[in-house]
N, C-alpha and C positions, 0 to 999 in steps of 0.2 A: 573404459568402454567394455560392456560385457553384454553377452546374450542371456536372454532369460526365458526358457521355454515355459509358457503358461500352462497352468493344469487344466484339464478339461477338454472337450471334444474339439470345437472348431478354433479354438485358441491359437494364435500364430506364433511364430518364432519372433520375438521382439529384440531389436538392438536398441539399447539405450547408449547414447553417446553424448559428448559435450555439444551444446548449441554452437553454431557458427554464425556469422554476420550474414551469410547469404541464405540462412533459414528464415530471416526475419518476414520476407514478404509472405511465404508460404505458411509460416506460423500464424500470421494476422488473419489469413483467410480460415484457418482451421479454427482459431478462436472465435471468429463471427460465426462461422457456421455452427461450432458446437453450442454456444451459448445462445444464439438466435434460435436454432431448431429446438433447444430444451425449452426455451420461453415461448414457443408457438408463434414468433413472428412471422408475418406474411412473406417477408423477404429477410432471411437470416443475417444476409450480409450487412444490412442497416444496423446491427447490434452496436450501440454506443457511438453511433456518428463516425467522426473522424477522430476519436480518441483512440490512442494506442498505448495499453500499458505494458506491453512485451518489449518494444524496442528501448524506451528509456530504462527498464530494468536491467536488460541485457547490457547496455552501455555502461551503466553503474557497476555491474559485477559480471563481466563474460564468464568467470569461472563458475557463476551460479546458475547458468542455463543449461537445460537438458532437453535433448530431442529423442523422440521414439521413431524409430524406421522399421517397415515391414517389407521385405523384398526391395530394399534400396528406396522406399518412397516414404517421405516424411508424414507421419500419422497423428503425432501429438507433441505437446512441449510443455515444459514446466520452468517456471523461473523462481529462484528464491531471493528473498530480501535481507540483507544483513544488517541488523542494528546493534552490533556487539552482542551481548549476553541474551538479546532478544532477536528472533527471526520469524518470518512468515513466507509461505510461498504461495504462488500462483500469478496469472491465472493458469490453472491446470487444465489443458485443453486437448481433446482427443476428437479426430474427425467422426462425425456421426456414423459414417459407414463402419467404423471400428469400434463402435460402443459395445460393452459387455464382453470384450475379449481379454480382459486383465491388463490392458496397457496401462491404465490410470493408476493402477497399484505399483507397477515398475517405476513410473514417473514419481510417486511419492516416496519410494523407497530410495531412489538416487538423491531426492533432496535431503533426506533424512540423513543419509551416509554422508553427505557433504556438511551438513549442520554438525554431526558428530565430530567430523573431522576438525571443524573451526571451534568446537567447544561450546556451541550455542546451548544456553540452559533453559531458556522458554522459547517454544515454537508455537506458532499459532496460524490460524487460517480463517477464510470467510467463505462460507458455503450457503447453500441454500436450505434453511431451515425446514422446509416443508416436503424435502426429498428425503425419504427414508433410504434410498439407495446411496445418496452422497454421505449422509450422516453415518450409515453402517460402514462405508468404505473407510472413512477416516478413523472410526472407531477401532478398526482393525489394527491400526498403527498407534494406537494409544492417546488418540485425541478425544476430548470430551466436550460437548456442547455446555456453554455457559450463557450469559446474557445476549441478548440480540444486539446488533449493531445497526444504527441508523445512519443512513447516508442522506444528508440533509443539504437543502439549497435555499438561497434568496436571491433576489434582484440586487445588483450593485446599485446604490442610490447615493453613496458620498462622493464628493469631489476628492482631490488630492488630500494627502495626509493631514490629520488634524492632531496627530500625536506625536511623541518624541521617538521615531523609529528610523531605521535605516535598511537598505538594501545590502545584503552581504555582497553583492557584486561591486557596489560602488566603493568598498572599502580597499585601503592599500593592502598589499600583500602582509606586512607586518600586523596590521590591525585585523586581518582575517584569522591569522594564526591565534590571536589574542581571543577573538570571540568564538573560533573553534573549541578551545579550551574551556572557555566559560560554558558553551552549550554542552560539551562533555560533562562537565561538573553538574549542570542542572539536570541531565539525564541521569547521573548516578544517583541523585536524590530521589528519583521516581522509582527507579529499579536498578540495583547494582549491576553496573556494567553496561546500562543502555546508553548506546554511543551512536549519535546520527552522523558522524563526520563523514563516513563514506556517501551517505545521502546528500548531505549538504555540498560536498566538493563536487559531485557528479552532476547535481541539479545546474550549478553555475557553469561547469566546464562544458557541458554537451547543451547549455542554452535551452534547457526546457522549462525553465522558471526562474525563481530566484528564493532567497531567504529573508523574511521579515525579521529583523532585529528589534526588539522592544527595549528600550533604555530607561533607567532610573538614574539621573545624573550620569556618572561614567559607568555604572554597572548595568549588566544584561538583567532585564527583569523577565524576559521570554523570548521565544523564538518559533517561527513556523516556516517549515519547507514547503513552498507552493510551486505547482506547475501551472502552465497557461498555454493555450493555443492548440492547434491541430497536431496530431502525430505525438502528442504528450498523453499522459494519464488523464488530462483535463478535457480535451477537445475544443473546438472553435467556441469562441466568446465565453469560455468559462475559465475562472481561476480555481484551483483544486488545491486544498490543503492536505497534503499527504501525511504530515505530522506536525502537531503545535504543542507547546507546553509552556507553562510559567512555573515558577519556584512555588513550592508548596508554602502554607503558612497563613496567618490572618490576613494578609493582603491579597491572597490568590484569587478570590473574586473578582475584586475590582481590577487586578492586572489582567485576568483573562478576558474580562470585557474590553479592555484596551487593546489586548492582542487580536481579537477577532475584528474589533473596527480597523485596526491597522492592516490586517489581510484584505479587508475590503477596500481599504485606500490603495492598496498595492493592485488589486483588480481594476480598479478606477484607473490607475495611472497607466496600466498595460492595455486598456482598452475592452476588458472583459465586461460583459453584461451580467454575469450569474457567479456567485460565490458558492463553493460546494465544499462541504466537510464531512467527516465521519467521527461518530462517537460512539463507543460501547456505552449502552445504557446503564450498566452497572455504575458508570461514572455520573451519578444522579445530579450533581450540582451543574456540572458542565452541561448535560443534556438539558437541564430545566432553563439553564441561561440561554441555550441557542433558541429555545422555544419562545422565550420572551423577547428575543432580539429579532424575531421574525423569521427565523429559518423553518422550513416545513420538510418532513421526511419524504423522501421521493423513492428510497430503496430499503427494504428491511431485509438483513441476512443474518445468519448465526455464525457467531464466533465460537471456534473450537480450540482448545488449549492442550498442550502436552508440556509438562504434566498437568493434571487437573488441579489448578491452582490459580489464585487471583491473578498473579502477576502486577501489572501497574493498574488493574481495573477496579479502583477503590472509589466508594462514592465521593471522597474528598479530592480526588485527582483530577485537576483541570488539565486535560490532555485531550488532543484531537488526533485521529489516525484513521486509516482506512486500509484494511488487510486484504481488500478484493484482489 
């Protein structure tokens, strides 16, 4: 917990402290007001319907949540996501009444300090590429814009599963441990130290979704962390792929097609009518497959990275993710 007096005239004395569970309702209101106001919605509180990215991220990693207070009132929040050597933060939200007071910078600094403590090597974020103010803020902290990220969706049209896949929650504890190890090994081939274990465990433990495990005989061919339903990052009637990947190599394209189809099968089983995915457009092959498979872009944002390097955003990488 620390106080950071902002430089400049009207800027307030800001207290940055760990987020608490009792902050979540107010944090959701601030998020909706902030993003809905920025986007010019007639009713900012309708932003993203009943989806809520803050609650599941906080539940997954309570030590990664930060709150900004002014005179004892919550005015902003930020949450980090820890994927081992890779991490990102957001949604970073400040109440519109407190914009341009330096509060967002304090919340960025708090997240970066926590990433430094954890030894995270590659840090990213998703922001509005058309907003010079947002891009400039993050550049001050060493983030640089790279390729756009497309948030894409399609109607769910398949019936129950047509491929060899299973849901992580259906496995025995012993088998879950085996598959967690395999997922970690797969991640390490994409970027050294990339580890979705925390994300996988929290998704199932807090019942915000499930994990698609795609098989080739007894071996793991790919996996996808999915959320579905209200009060998750997905929202009602939606199945959302937070992260998905297959082993690199000559069979990656065909395996990726199977993984996407298996995610749609999971969505159908859970009663979702829409499947949403995110893909950095630097991953040309994955992006083109999604277009051919009937996905259409609904939101375009800018990915920014620190340091200014490729990370796992290679043309040959068959990876889905969404850093919003």
